[in-house]
C-alpha positions in Angstrom: -0.3 0.2 0.0 1.2 3.7 -1.0 1.7 5.9 1.8 -0.9 8.2 2.8 -0.2 12.3 1.5 0.7 14.3 4.3 -2.0 17.0 4.3 -3.6 19.5 6.5 -6.8 17.8 5.6 -8.0 14.2 4.7 -10.3 15.5 1.6 -6.9 15.6 -0.2 -5.8 11.9 0.7 -6.9 9.1 -1.5 -10.5 8.5 -0.5 -9.9 4.7 -0.3 -6.6 4.9 1.4 -8.0 6.6 3.7 -11.0 4.5 4.2 -8.9 1.5 4.5 -7.0 2.8 7.3 -9.7 3.9 9.8 -11.6 0.7 8.8 -8.8 -1.5 10.2 -8.7 0.7 13.0 -12.7 0.3 13.2 -12.3 -3.6 13.0 -9.5 -3.6 15.4 -11.5 -1.5 17.9 -14.5 -3.8 17.5 -12.3 -6.8 18.4 -11.3 -5.2 21.2 -14.5 -3.9 23.1 -17.4 -5.5 24.8 -20.4 -4.1 22.5 -23.2 -4.9 24.7 -21.6 -2.5 27.5 -20.8 -0.2 25.1 -24.6 0.0 23.9 -25.5 1.0 27.8 -23.1 3.8 28.1 -23.0 7.3 26.7 -20.4 8.8 23.8 -19.1 11.2 26.9 -18.4 8.5 29.3 -16.5 5.6 26.9 -14.6 8.4 24.9 -11.6 9.4 26.9 -11.4 5.4 27.3 -11.8 5.1 23.6 -9.7 7.6 22.2 -6.7 5.7 24.3 -7.2 2.7 23.0 -7.6 4.1 19.5 -4.3 6.5 19.7 -2.5 3.1 20.5 -3.8 1.2 17.6 -2.8 4.3 15.1 0.7 4.0 16.9 1.2 0.7 15.4 -0.9 1.3 12.2 1.5 4.5 11.4 4.9 2.1 11.7 3.4 1.0 7.8 1.2 4.0 6.7 2.6 7.5 8.2 -0.1 10.0 9.6 0.1 13.6 10.2 -1.8 14.5 13.6 -4.5 16.0 11.8 -4.9 12.6 9.7 -4.7 10.9 13.2 -7.1 13.3 15.3 -9.7 12.5 11.7 -9.6 9.2 12.3 -10.1 9.3 15.8 -13.4 11.7 15.2 -14.3 9.4 12.6 -13.7 6.2 14.4 -16.1 7.7 17.3 -18.3 8.5 14.8 -19.0 5.1 13.9 -19.2 3.6 17.0 -21.9 6.0 18.4 -23.4 8.1 15.5 -24.4 8.5 11.9 -20.4 7.8 10.7 -19.7 10.2 7.6 -23.0 12.0 8.7 -22.4 12.8 11.6 -20.0 16.1 11.3 -22.9 17.7 8.6 -25.6 17.1 11.2 -23.7 19.0 13.8 -24.2 21.8 11.4 -27.3 23.8 12.1 -27.4 25.9 8.5 -27.6 22.7 7.1 -31.5 21.8 6.3 -31.2 18.6 4.3 -28.9 15.6 3.7 -29.3 13.7 0.4 -27.4 10.6 0.2 -27.9 9.2 -3.6 -25.1 7.0 -3.4 -22.3 5.7 -0.8 -20.0 8.1 -2.8 -22.1 10.7 -3.1 -23.5 12.8 -1.0 -25.2 16.2 -1.3 -26.6 18.8 1.3 -29.1 21.7 1.2 -27.8 25.1 2.9 -29.8 28.3 2.7 -31.5 26.9 -0.2 -28.9 26.0 -2.2 -28.0 22.1 -2.9 -24.7 21.5 -2.7 -22.2 18.4 -2.6 -19.5 17.4 0.2 -16.9 15.7 0.4 -18.0 13.0 3.1 -18.1 9.3 1.4 -19.2 6.1 2.4 -16.6 3.2 2.5 -19.0 1.2 0.2 -22.8 -0.2 0.1 -22.3 -2.0 3.0 -21.4 0.8 5.4 -24.1 2.6 3.7 -26.4 -0.2 4.9 -25.3 -0.6 7.9 -26.0 3.0 9.2 -29.5 2.9 7.4 -30.2 -0.1 9.6 -28.7 1.6 12.9 -31.1 4.5 11.7 -34.2 2.3 11.6 -33.8 0.0 14.1 -33.6 2.7 16.9 -37.3 3.4 16.1 -38.6 -0.1 15.8 -38.6 -0.3 12.1 -37.0 -2.7 9.6 -35.5 -2.6 6.4 -34.9 -5.3 3.7 -35.5 -7.0 0.5 -39.2 -7.7 1.7 -39.7 -4.2 2.9 -37.3 -1.8 1.0 -38.5 1.6 2.2 -39.0 3.1 5.2 -39.6 6.4 7.1 -38.2 7.1 10.2 -37.0 9.7 12.6 -33.4 10.7 14.6 -33.6 11.7 18.0 -33.4 15.6 17.5 -36.7 14.9 15.3 -35.4 15.4 12.1 -36.9 13.3 9.1 -35.4 10.2 7.6 -36.4 7.9 4.3 -34.5 5.3 3.0 -34.6 3.2 -0.2 -32.4 0.4 -1.0 -32.4 -2.4 -3.8 -34.3 -3.3 -5.8 -36.0 -0.2 -5.5 -33.1 1.8 -5.9 -30.8 1.1 -8.4 -27.5 2.7 -7.6 -27.5 1.2 -4.1 -28.8 2.5 -0.7 -30.5 5.9 -0.8 -30.8 7.9 2.3 -32.6 11.6 2.9 -32.7 13.5 6.1 -35.2 16.4 6.2 -33.3 18.3 9.8 -35.1 20.9 11.8 -33.8 23.8 13.8 -33.3 23.7 17.2 -33.8 27.4 17.4 -37.4 27.4 15.9 -38.0 30.4 14.2 -40.7 32.6 15.1 -42.9 35.4 13.2 -40.3 38.2 13.6 -37.6 35.9 12.2 -39.8 35.2 9.3 -40.8 39.3 8.7 -36.9 40.1 8.9 -35.8 37.5 6.5 -38.3 38.8 4.1 -40.7 35.6 4.0 -43.6 37.6 4.7 -44.5 41.5 5.5 -45.7 42.6 9.2 -48.9 43.4 8.0 -49.5 40.1 6.2 -48.5 38.1 9.7 -50.8 40.7 11.5 -53.5 39.2 9.3 -52.5 35.9 9.9 -52.2 36.3 13.6 -56.0 38.2 13.8 -57.1 35.6 11.5 -55.8 32.5 14.1 -57.0 34.3 17.1 -60.7 34.6 15.7 -60.7 30.9 14.7 -60.2 30.6 10.7 -59.8 27.2 9.2 -56.4 28.0 7.2 -54.7 25.6 5.0 -50.9 26.7 4.2 -49.9 25.2 0.7 -46.8 24.8 -1.1 -44.1 22.4 -2.7 -41.4 20.3 -1.2 -39.4 22.5 1.2 -41.0 25.5 0.7 -41.2 26.0 4.0 -44.8 25.0 5.3 -44.1 23.3 8.1 -42.0 26.1 9.4 -44.8 28.7 8.7 -47.2 25.9 10.5 -45.4 26.1 13.8 -45.3 30.0 13.4 -49.0 30.4 12.7 -50.0 27.3 15.3 -48.2 29.8 18.0 -50.8 32.2 17.7 -53.2 30.0 19.9 -54.3 30.6 22.7 -52.8 28.9 25.9 -56.1 28.4 27.2 -57.1 26.0 24.4 -56.8 22.1 23.9 -54.7 21.2 20.7 -54.6 18.0 19.0 -51.7 17.3 16.3 -51.5 14.4 14.1 -48.8 14.0 11.9 -47.3 11.3 9.5 -43.9 12.0 11.5 -43.6 14.5 14.3 -42.0 17.6 12.8 -44.4 20.2 14.6 -43.1 21.5 17.6 -46.2 23.9 19.5 -44.9 25.9 22.5 -48.5 26.0 24.2 -49.0 23.9 27.9 -52.1 22.1 26.2 -51.2 19.7 23.4 -51.5 16.2 22.7 -49.4 14.9 19.7 -50.4 11.9 17.5 -48.5 10.1 15.0 -49.2 7.3 12.7 -48.0 4.0 12.5 -46.6 1.8 10.3 -47.6 -2.1 9.6 -45.5 -4.2 11.2 -43.4 -7.2 9.9 -46.5 -9.0 9.0 -48.4 -5.9 7.5 -50.6 -5.3 10.2 -51.2 -3.3 12.7 -51.0 0.3 10.7 -52.6 3.2 12.1 -53.5 6.0 9.2 -54.0 9.3 9.6 -57.8 9.3 8.9 -58.1 7.3 11.8 -56.3 9.6 14.1 -58.4 12.3 12.4 -61.7 10.4 13.4 -60.4 9.6 17.1 -59.3 13.4 17.3 -62.8 14.3 17.5 -63.7 12.3 20.4 -60.7 14.2 22.2 -62.6 17.3 23.0 -60.0 19.6 20.8 -60.5 23.4 20.7 -58.3 23.0 17.4 -57.0 20.4 15.2 -53.8 20.7 13.5 -52.9 18.2 11.1 -49.3 18.4 9.7 -50.3 17.7 6.0 -53.2 16.2 4.3 -52.4 13.6 1.7 -55.3 11.5 1.7 -58.6 10.0 2.4 -58.4 12.0 5.9 -59.3 15.3 4.1 -63.3 14.6 4.1 -63.0 14.0 8.2 -60.9 16.9 8.4 -63.1 18.9 6.4 -66.4 17.6 8.3 -64.5 18.8 11.8 -63.9 22.4 10.3 -67.7 22.3 9.3 -68.9 20.6 12.5 -67.6 23.3 15.4 -63.9 22.6 15.2 -62.9 26.0 13.5 -59.5 27.4 14.3 -57.9 24.1 12.6 -54.6 24.1 10.4 -53.1 22.0 8.3 -51.2 22.1 5.1 -51.1 20.4 1.3 -48.8 19.8 -1.3 -49.8 22.3 -4.2 -48.3 24.9 -6.3 -51.0 27.6 -6.0 -54.3 28.2 -3.9 -56.5 27.3 -6.7 -54.7 24.1 -7.4 -55.3 23.2 -3.3 -58.7 23.2 -3.8 -58.2 20.6 -6.7 -55.9 18.4 -4.3 -58.8 18.5 -1.8 -61.0 17.9 -4.2 -59.3 14.8 -5.5 -58.3 14.0 -1.8 -62.2 13.8 -0.5 -62.9 11.7 -3.8 -60.4 9.3 -2.7 -63.1 8.4 0.4 -65.4 6.6 -2.2 -68.2 8.4 -0.6 -70.2 8.6 -4.1 -70.7 12.5 -3.5 -72.0 14.5 -6.1 -68.9 17.2 -7.1 -70.9 20.3 -6.4 -71.4 18.5 -2.5 -67.6 18.1 -2.1 -67.4 21.6 -3.3 -69.5 23.1 -1.4 -68.1 21.0 1.8 -64.6 22.4 1.0 -66.0 25.8 0.2 -67.9 26.2 3.6 -65.2 24.6 5.7 -61.8 26.7 4.8 -61.3 30.0 5.2 -58.0 30.9 4.0 -55.0 29.6 1.8 -51.7 30.7 2.0 -49.1 29.9 -0.7 -45.6 29.7 0.3 -42.9 29.1 -2.4 -39.1 28.3 -2.6 -37.5 31.1 -4.8 -34.8 30.1 -7.4 -32.1 31.6 -4.7 -33.3 29.5 -1.8 -35.6 32.0 -0.1 -38.9 30.9 0.8 -41.9 33.5 0.7 -45.3 34.0 1.6 -46.7 34.5 -2.4 -50.5 34.4 -1.7 -52.8 34.6 1.0 -56.0 34.0 -0.4 -59.6 34.1 0.8 -62.5 31.7 -0.1 -65.8 33.4 -0.4 -68.3 31.1 -1.6 -69.6 29.1 -4.4 -70.9 30.3 -8.4 -72.6 27.4 -9.9 -70.0 24.4 -9.2 -66.8 26.7 -8.8 -65.5 27.8 -5.5 -64.7 31.4 -5.5 -61.6 32.9 -4.3 -59.9 36.5 -3.8 -56.4 37.6 -3.2 -55.6 39.5 -0.3 -52.1 39.6 -0.4 -49.6 38.5 -3.1 -45.8 39.0 -3.9 -45.1 39.7 -7.6 -41.7 38.7 -9.0 -40.0 41.5 -10.9 -36.6 39.7 -11.8 -32.8 39.1 -10.0 -30.8 41.4 -8.9 -26.8 41.3 -9.8 -26.0 39.2 -6.6 -28.7 36.6 -8.0 -31.4 37.4 -5.5 -35.1 37.4 -6.3 -36.5 40.8 -6.5 -40.0 41.7 -6.6 -42.9 43.3 -4.5 -45.2 42.4 -1.5 -48.8 44.1 -1.8 -52.2 44.1 -0.7 -54.5 43.8 -3.9 -56.5 46.5 -2.1 -59.6 44.5 -1.5 -61.1 44.1 2.3 -61.7 40.5 2.8 -65.1 39.4 3.9 -63.6 37.8 6.8 -62.8 41.3 8.5 -65.9 41.5 9.8 -65.5 38.4 11.7 -61.7 39.7 13.1 -63.7 43.0 14.1 -66.8 41.3 16.0 -63.8 39.0 17.8 -62.7 42.5 19.3 -59.5 42.5 17.3 -59.0 45.5 15.1 -57.0 45.6 12.1 -56.3 49.4 10.2 -57.6 50.3 6.4 -54.3 50.5 5.4 -53.1 47.1 6.2 -55.1 46.2 3.0 -53.4 48.7 1.0 -49.8 47.9 1.8 -47.3 47.7 -0.5 -43.3 46.7 0.4 -40.5 46.3 -2.5 -37.5 43.6 -1.8 
């Protein structure tokens, strides 16, 4: 084996050589350890002793493979991450600015940082190495992944959402996607400062939540729907009982009286699955003041709409759609999935009477997220649900730095729901609906 190049960074080494050294140290360490005891203690307690053992192993290794001090320390950290964490991904998980970690192959990892996708130098040794990390993730939440069940959703201890797909579904080897969530949760002021929304728009939404309007947040993947849902839910009074329903727990409500429900996949025998629709139906028996569904994506939409129409107003949810009108079409389709054999007009009438506002969020080409429309459902004309835009973001171009430029503006229409806001004891200035703010 050729000696490793002396360098200040293992990135400059031949990747296969660095991986070979690390693998040998890892295997030698495993042969010396009591793995059962190791699984029962925390990393902080075991690390000093393990560093000493790894140091001795590296001394012997350096007799045939010269290593710089930086390289030795890198191997120590990598081996500890293999024992206690997620191997090459551990360093990425420590970076709070990374929102997504996307492993396309064992040797190809991308991250999303500040809305921009970029590759990183971290790699796994091979498919087996990546597979071992995936199995570690899913086993901690009682899930399994193998050829008979080659696709799984899971969650890390910090709440990050994980999706893994392995062969035969994944043609180029195991695929791993991690959607991370900020430990410092964004608030309303943070969204205003980042120009995701304006103060008048946020004031209007705060009043809408306070007077118990039913609101749907619409947007594409990664547009910031869950972030905005968390912010809007923070406007709910502490005196209300909130039930949250999610496929994978992402919401972090700050109120004290919150009941959190999460779906459950089928077990090894294909039994025991609990779907969102069952949780929505059950939540109605739990005396909720508000129901917050992380994302409506199937036949649970019909029960959500019925709840909104039968006294459980003030509910919040999200839906995948590119425009507010598309969000209505999606709801229409999802209600039809429940096979209730209702006429189209009856379905649309239920949607129109249940929902008050649709808030559209979008991810811009520069990676920024913005609320691009706030639309009010106004009723029905024939078979068509009618709506009107209250606020909009109009894109005008790109700055020399590549930033999206445009302006937030009110349409000048005073919404029908403003009467409901006023009757709830809240006052919004008329100028709010004439607001224009360039960005």
